[in-house]
C-alpha positions in Angstrom: 28.7 62.9 9.3 30.0 60.1 7.1 32.7 62.3 5.4 34.3 65.5 6.7 37.2 67.3 5.1 38.8 70.3 6.9 41.6 72.3 5.1 42.5 69.3 3.0 45.2 69.7 0.4 47.4 67.3 -1.4 50.5 67.0 -3.5 52.9 64.2 -4.3 56.3 64.8 -2.7 57.4 68.4 -3.5 55.4 68.6 -6.7 52.7 71.1 -7.3 49.5 71.1 -5.2 46.7 69.3 -6.8 44.2 71.1 -4.5 44.3 73.0 -1.2 41.9 74.3 1.5 39.1 71.8 0.7 36.4 72.0 3.3 33.4 69.7 2.8 30.9 67.8 4.9 28.8 65.1 3.3 26.0 63.9 5.5 24.3 60.5 5.5 22.0 60.0 2.6 23.3 62.8 0.5 25.1 62.9 -2.8 28.1 65.0 -3.6 30.1 65.3 -6.8 33.8 66.2 -7.3 34.3 67.9 -10.6 37.4 69.2 -12.3 39.7 68.7 -15.3 41.7 65.6 -15.9 44.7 65.4 -13.5 43.3 67.8 -11.0 43.2 65.3 -8.2 39.6 64.0 -8.1 40.6 60.4 -7.7 43.3 61.4 -5.1 40.6 63.2 -3.1 38.4 60.1 -3.2 41.4 58.0 -2.0 41.8 60.5 0.9 38.0 60.2 1.7 38.4 56.4 1.7 41.2 56.6 4.1 43.6 55.0 1.7 46.1 57.9 1.8 46.5 60.8 4.2 46.2 64.3 2.9 49.4 66.4 2.7 47.6 69.0 4.8 44.3 69.2 6.7 42.2 66.4 8.1 39.8 63.9 6.6 37.4 61.9 8.7 34.9 59.2 7.6 32.6 57.6 10.1 29.8 55.1 10.3 26.8 57.0 11.9 25.0 53.8 13.0 28.2 52.2 14.4 30.4 54.8 15.8 32.6 52.2 17.6 33.5 50.5 14.3 35.3 51.7 11.2 33.0 52.7 8.3 32.2 50.4 5.5 33.5 52.1 2.4 32.7 50.9 -1.1 34.6 52.3 -4.1 33.6 51.8 -7.7 36.7 52.6 -9.8 36.8 54.5 -13.0 37.8 51.4 -15.0 35.8 48.3 -14.1 37.8 45.4 -12.7 36.5 42.0 -11.8 37.4 38.3 -11.8 37.2 37.5 -15.5 35.7 33.9 -15.1 33.3 34.6 -12.3 29.7 35.3 -13.1 27.9 38.6 -12.6 25.9 36.9 -9.9 29.1 35.8 -8.1 30.4 39.4 -8.1 27.2 40.8 -6.5 26.7 37.9 -4.1 30.3 38.1 -2.7 29.9 41.0 -0.3 26.7 39.5 1.0 28.4 36.2 1.6 31.3 38.0 3.3 28.8 39.6 5.7 27.4 36.2 6.7 24.3 36.1 4.5 23.4 32.5 3.7 24.0 31.5 0.1 20.4 31.2 -1.1 19.5 34.6 0.4 22.7 36.2 -1.0 21.8 34.9 -4.5 18.2 36.2 -4.3 19.4 39.6 -3.1 22.1 39.7 -5.8 19.6 38.8 -8.5 17.3 41.7 -7.3 20.2 44.1 -7.5 21.2 42.9 -11.0 17.6 43.5 -12.1 17.6 47.0 -10.6 20.7 47.8 -12.7 19.3 46.2 -15.9 21.5 43.2 -15.7 19.0 40.4 -14.9 19.9 38.6 -18.2 23.6 38.8 -17.4 23.5 37.0 -14.1 25.1 33.8 -15.4 27.6 35.5 -17.8 31.2 35.8 -16.9 32.7 39.2 -16.1 35.0 38.9 -19.2 31.9 38.8 -21.5 30.3 42.0 -20.2 30.6 45.3 -22.1 32.3 48.2 -20.3 28.9 49.7 -19.4 27.6 46.4 -18.1 30.7 45.9 -16.0 30.4 49.4 -14.5 26.7 48.8 -13.6 27.7 45.4 -12.2 30.3 46.9 -9.9 27.8 49.5 -8.7 25.4 46.7 -7.8 28.2 44.9 -6.0 29.1 48.0 -4.1 25.6 48.5 -2.9 25.2 44.9 -1.9 27.7 45.5 0.8 25.5 48.1 2.4 28.3 50.7 2.6 28.3 53.7 4.9 30.1 55.6 2.2 29.9 54.9 -1.5 32.7 56.5 -3.6 32.3 56.3 -7.4 35.1 57.5 -9.7 33.8 58.7 -13.1 30.5 56.9 -12.7 29.3 57.4 -16.3 32.6 57.0 -18.1 31.7 53.5 -19.4 28.0 54.1 -20.0 26.2 55.1 -23.1 23.9 58.2 -23.3 20.8 56.1 -22.5 22.2 54.2 -19.6 24.0 57.1 -18.0 
């Protein structure tokens, strides 16, 4: 059970409730979508799932099924892509691999494969600041997957993509 929400609700201070009584269980290997109008708390719910903020009511648990004694690896791809402007696309994807102790050569090879899977093979040596919004979004998806997360949270995954790429 990577993510479990029981009776989760949230509001900021004494403001109106964004949502209440959310019960959900997302199993390993499954995909779930949170849909709703702008301002309804979708990003807030993701922050609760990530453990970045506690819910105002209820409980939220995230676990790593293969490593119950360790905290889960959570990757979050934000709605608006952010990266180090002068670092290359390859650098961005290789970073989580290097952080997990993968040797540089192997990290670069794996990063290039991920870039290719996301249609960014030709962008490997380009700096983040030269990428289009859609390219940057796909780059950050590749980077998130490079870290082999237990839970992958993606906020507005197609917001920066054109019809064909989405």
